[in-house]
C-alpha positions, 0 to 999 in steps of 0.5 A: 535542505531538510525534508522534515519541514516539507513534511509539516507543509503537506500535514498543514494542507490536510494530507497524510503523510506516512513512512514505509517500513521494510521492502526489498532491503531485508532485515527489519523483521529479521530475528535480529531486529523487529522479529526478535525476542522481546529484548531485541524486539524492544531494542529496535521498536523503541528507537522507531517509535521515537522516531514516528513521534518526533516528526508526527507521522500520521501512519506507517506502511509495513512491507514485508518482503523476507519470511517471517512468522505471523507473529512478528507483524501481528506484535507490531501491529499491536504494539503500534496500536497501543502507543500511537492510538486509533487515529494512527493509520496501519497499512501493509504492502503484500503482493497481490496474490497474497490476498488471492491465495491463502497458501502463503506463497509471496514474498513474506510467507504470511497468510494475510487471511490469518493475519487479518482476522487476528490483527483486530482491536478490543472492538473486532475492527481490523488493525490494518486499514488498508492493504497496498497490494503490489500488482506487479513483479508477476504477483498480479496484473494491473493491465486488467481487472482479473487479479482485483476481482479474483481478490474480492471474491475471496472477500476482501472489501474494496475500500480496503485493497490498493492497486499498486502499480509501477510508474516507470518501465525501468522500475521493475517487471510488471510495467503497464502504460498509464492508459491501461491502468486508467482502463482497469481503474475505471472499470473496478470503479464501476464494478466496486463503488468503493474501491480503495484507490492506486498507489505508484512506485515510484513518484520522482519517475512517474510517467517519463518512461511511456512511449508516447514521449511521457509526463511529468511525475505530477502529470502522471499523477493527475491522470490517476486523479481523473481516473479515480474521481472524474464522473462515471458514465455507463460507457466510460468516464466523463472528464472533470476538472473540477 
């Protein structure tokens, strides 16, 4: 069965559907593709634009895990804003320490502080709506609030930084058991009312490696939703099933 009818079903329910570009499979942003000169850039950008329009995506997440100059994502972000309009969601997925340190020691080599200050529209509003930060693979720790707190001290707004976690111990280094992720989320919600939320990599095996026998992916999502939206008290979370 084609996945595209399912995308339309999700969108009919008010769910935003975005596509991710890049990741561990390097090459999307190289000099031979979107990182090339204007001729090369257009040769790859136009098919991407056609794809985004054809399937009516709500946004795109740029996950750059290869060394590039800042001008590469900057050109792409500005082109997408121009061609897809202000309602099209633009996000990026740097490793967490890229938002903590501005020395560009990360998977892309980009100084995200400089990028964010340059990637703005005519009114000065940031083009990147939020950052799906990777708090794993030794680039951050979702088991405590510490990394997120340090990022906030560097001037980022909590609503623009999402806590990215591994959902299964088989998905890579830096897995944190769900119960500890929940504790971190509760703590961050209390400290930062605008806390940006959680994303999990991946959905299909979420929670299934837990030591207590695991949960189904939808159950993992429900647990995280409870942590994100349940009523908070001074001592913790008041469970809510509304």
